C-alpha positions in Angstrom: 291.5 115.4 73.5 291.5 115.3 69.9 288.4 114.1 68.1 288.6 110.8 66.0 289.4 111.6 62.2 286.3 111.8 59.9 284.1 112.5 62.7 281.3 114.7 61.7 279.8 117.5 63.9 276.9 115.4 64.7 279.1 112.6 65.9 280.8 114.9 68.2 277.7 116.1 69.6 276.3 112.3 70.0 279.8 111.7 72.0 279.2 114.8 74.3 275.7 113.5 75.0 277.0 110.1 75.5 279.5 111.4 78.0 276.9 113.6 79.6 274.8 110.7 80.2 277.5 108.3 81.7 278.9 110.9 84.0 275.1 111.5 85.3 274.4 107.6 85.7 277.9 107.0 87.4 277.7 110.0 89.5 273.9 109.7 90.1 273.5 113.5 89.5 269.9 113.0 88.8 267.4 110.2 88.5 268.3 107.4 86.0 264.8 108.0 84.3 265.9 111.4 83.9 269.0 110.5 82.5 267.6 108.1 80.1 265.2 110.9 78.8 268.1 113.2 77.6 268.6 111.6 74.1 264.6 112.4 73.5 265.4 116.2 74.1 269.0 116.7 73.2 269.4 114.8 69.9 266.7 117.0 68.1 267.8 120.3 69.8 271.5 119.7 69.0 270.5 118.3 65.3 272.0 115.0 66.0 268.8 113.1 64.9 265.2 114.6 64.1 262.5 113.9 66.8 260.6 111.8 64.3 263.3 109.1 64.5 264.1 109.5 68.1 260.7 109.3 69.7 259.6 105.8 68.3 262.6 104.2 69.9 261.0 105.2 73.2 257.5 104.1 72.5 258.7 100.8 71.2 257.5 97.7 73.0 259.6 94.8 73.6 
């Protein structure tokens, strides 16, 4: 499947993480809580976003 025109490498990695999370949520391959924490680990690891930008999203209260 070709990637959309103008999509950066970070965007491609973001799509891959999103697809992985969707597959895990739908297939219940692991606990939903574990799946929800994937961006906290994978975004900095894959160079999508630095951990300083990802971590506060998980600690933000409603």
